C-alpha positions, 0 to 999 in steps of 0.5 A, a space after each residue: 232713706 232720707 239721706 238717699 232721697 236727698 241725694 237723688 234730689 240733687 243735680 249733677 252740679 250739687 244744686 237741688 232739683 226744683 220740680 215745676 208743673 210747667 217747666 221752662 227750658 232756660 236756653 229756649 226761653 232766653 233765646 226767645 227773649 233775644 228775639 224780642 230784643 232784635 224785634 225792638 231794634 228792627 222797629 227802630 231801624 224801620 222808623 229810620 228807613 225814610 231818612 236812609 232812602 232820602 240819603 240815597 237820593 243825595 250825592 252823599 250816599 257813596 261817600 263815607 265808606 272807603 278812603 280813596 284818591 281821585 283826580 282833583 277837579 277845580 269847580 267850574 261854577 261861575 258866580 255872576 252878579 254883584 254882592 251888596 255890602 254886608 247888611 246889619 244883623 237882626 236886632 239884638 243878634 250880636 253882642 256889642 263888645 265883640 271885636 267886629 263891626 255890626 256890619 260884618 255879619 255876612 252875605 250879600 243879596 243872593 237874589 242878585 247872584 246867578 250860578 253859571 256853568 262853564 258854557 254860561 248857562 244858568 245852573 238849576 238848583 237841585 236840592 237834597 230831599 229832606 226827611 225829618 227825624 220825627 213827625 210833627 206830632 212827636 216833636 213835643 216829646 223830643 225836648 224832654 227826651 233830649 234833656 240831661 239827667 246827668 252830664 252826657 246822659 239824656 232821658 232817652 238814653 236812660 229810658 233805653 237802658 231801663 227797658 233793656 234792664 227790665 227785659 233782662 230782669 224778666 228773662 232772669 225771673 220768669 218761672 225761675 228762682 234765683 236762690 234755687 236755680 243757677 242756670 237761667 242767669 248763665 244763659 242770660 249772660 251768654 245770650 247778651 254777648 252778641 249784643 255786646 260785640 255788635 255794639 262795640 265794633 267799629 263796623 257793624 250792620 246795626 250802625 249802618 242801618 240806623 245811621 249811627 256811628 259806633 260811638 253813639 252805642 257806647 252808653 248801651 255797650 257799657 250798660 249791657 256789659 255791667 248786666 252781663 258781669 252781674 248775671 255771670 257772677 250770680 250764676 257762679 256764686 250759686 254753684 260756689 255756695 252749693 258746692 261749699 254747703 255739700 262739701 264738694 267744692 274741690 271736686 266740682 271746681 276741678 272738672 274741665 267744664 268748671 275750670 273753663 267756666 271759672 276762666 270765663 268769669 275771671 275774664 268778665 270781671 277783669 274786663 269790667 274792672 279795667 273798663 272803669 273811667 279811671 283806666 279809660 282816661 288814665 291808662 287807655 292802653 291797659 283798658 284796650 289790651 285787657 278788652 282784646 285779650 279778655 274777649 278773645 279768651 271768653 269765646 273759647 272758654 264759654 264754648 268749652 264750659 258748655 257746648 250748647 252755648 256754641 250758637 252765641 259763641 260763633 255769632 260773636 266770632 262772626 261779628 268780630 271777624 266781620 269787623 276785623 275784615 272791614 278794618 283791614 279793607 278800610 286801612 290805608 298806608 301813606 306818607 303824611 306831612 306833619 306840621 306843628 301849630 303852636 297857636 292851637 297847640 296841635 299837630 296838623 297832619 296832611 295826607 295828600 295821597 287820600 282826598 276823597 271817600 269821607 263825609 263831612 264830620 266823619 273821623 278816622 283812626 291814625 297810627 304813626 309808623 315811626 320809631 320816633 313815637 317810642 318802642 310801642 308808640 306805633 302800636 297805638 291808634 287814635 281817632 281824629 275828626 277829618 278837618 278837610 272837605 272830601 274831593 278838595 285839593 289839600 287832601 285829608 287833613 287832621 288836627 291832633 290836639 296835644 292831650 296825652 303822651 302820644 299826641 305830645 310825641 307827635 308834636 315834638 316829631 313835627 317840630 324837629 322837621 325842617 322847612 317845607 313849602 308850607 312851613 316847618 314840617 316833616 314827612 312820616 309814614 302813617 296808617 289811616 283807618 276809616 272813615 267812621 261816625 259822622 252825620 249818618 242819615 242826616 243831610 245837613 244841606 237839606 235843612 233851611 238853617 244850620 248852627 254849629 257850636 264847637 269848642 277847642 279842637 272840635 273846630 275840625 268838625 265844623 271846618 269840614 262841614 262848613 266847607 262842604 256846605 259852601 261848595 254844595 251851595 255854589 253848585 246849587 245842591 244846598 237849601 240852607 239859607 243861613 249858617 252860623 258857626 260858633 267857636 269857643 277857645 281859651 286864647 284869642 290867638 287860636 284864631 290866627 292860623 285859621 283866620 285865612 281859612 275863615 275869610 275864604 269861607 265867608 267870601 265863598 258863601 255868596 248865596 248863603 249867609 255865613 257868620 263865624 263867631 269866635 269867643 275866648 274864655 281867658 285873657 290873652 297872654 302877652 300882646 293881644 294878637 289883633 288890633 282894637 279895630 279888628 274887622 273882617 266881614 262875617 267874622 267876630 271876636 268877643 270875650 266870654 261865652 256865647 249866648 247859644 239860645 240867642 244865636 239859635 233864635 236869630 238863626 231861626 228868624 233868618 231861616 223863616 224870613 224872605 230874602 234868599 232868592 230862589 230858596 224863598 220858594 222852597 218849604 222851610 225844612 227845619 234847623 240843624 244844630 251841630 255840636 262838637 266839644 266836651 260834654 258840658 258844651 253839648 249839654 248846654 247846646 241841648 238845653 238851649 235847643 230845648 228852650 225854644 218855644 214850640 210855636 217857633 220850633 214848628 215854624 221852622 219845621 223842627 230842630 234836630 241836634 247832631 252831637 260829637 262829644 269828646 271822651 272815651 
């Protein structure tokens, strides 16, 4: 009798049945937990709506979605007046050991300059609407939230992961005993898959609504993935353990639903194993292939494991299909000219068939359609920040740094080319997909001051952004009163190919002072590329590393001071600091911003940071 009673108290899968006076349906409960998470995301989206609305009042709103070609129209803005000699910088602003005269800071008296249209009428400036990312009473919390706990991870990111973790802990343990009930963790795992898919897709509605690129969600995508792996393994180990105790393991594991469940588990674990930093950095293609194959297998396997999971499976398939459709729509095939730039150890890619459709700071994904890249090289696609201004004459320009086998092959192909109008180079077919990322809801031209700190190939981000800001200022569409650009490189020779571009930018910045500071961290190999009396107005060259906090403070002073003509009549609208480079550089910039005194921060109207960090 006792044996029969024990058998009746076992579920179909061999697990003991737990009698609960107030039972909870696992599927329904986890579904409502998902709704709670969606509600939290909705609150974040609503908090960012004012910035999104302000973006629609700017000319930037129709860019940043689809690449295209438009007829080039040369600017008809005429600058009338005269420009004084460069005034000396503020006391203590620039290092004394720089290879540039202190009088080379930048900018003449913009109050004596006028913008005229082609008919000679004065252009009335129309400045973009500025909406701060947070209200003034919240600013004291921003610096602690930006602070780094470990390299690349802020307190804010840690808090987000902590909240997400405890929500899933609640979903797993509420009226459920993990040692006796296995279904709950299975539902928790499958219910998080739509979030995993949404956070990983290049085109996702969540990113558009929040004004964030897909790369900004990577930290949460990885963390949520690890929790899914944990929940799926707990769910499976429960059944394996009970089947082993009851001696029915072989009988149960051969059932079709169990086989598909095992396939799902294997895919989840393989995806986790090949997504570790070792594989992402040393063998990215293996990481990518296992991700794609794994997720393609997981969806049908999960459905066949338990048909009731169909809503989650179809949601994931819909998210992935939406992304693939938009990737196809956003892809362009064109002929590009590639040129080797030996001083920067990179390949310059010029696509003249595309000259519009992106915002400064965005990136595209490049695929080279040539057998010169190897038998499988054409299958690889890599992200690169656009280094040119949308609507410009030179088209879409990329600078591909030699960092791996693929970029090395691209550089070698470029060197094999003959002489063209712009130097050594050759034409090659490429596929361009994008644009992606970028400033999102942030409008750089709406701030009163801007500082850009970039390292190495991160100069591509600064080039496109500063070019865009200078052109907008000439049209009276920027309220910036000061722009500082800091470029950190290893070799001073890196400045040689970009010196003409920098000089042109400084000369064009007649209404907004622009200063470009280049710092080199290693001694020059061979002869120093510049004379000892290096002098270029608005450009300085110095050894060592920049004192970022000091530059931010001096820029803040210029942003709140008078002397900018008509812009002095406008309210001070904050300082934006953009950084593009390795994790260590981004962490240093965030630390420098956090060191600004609260009174100084409020004086300028708040300081916002935009980060573009290298790495996968």
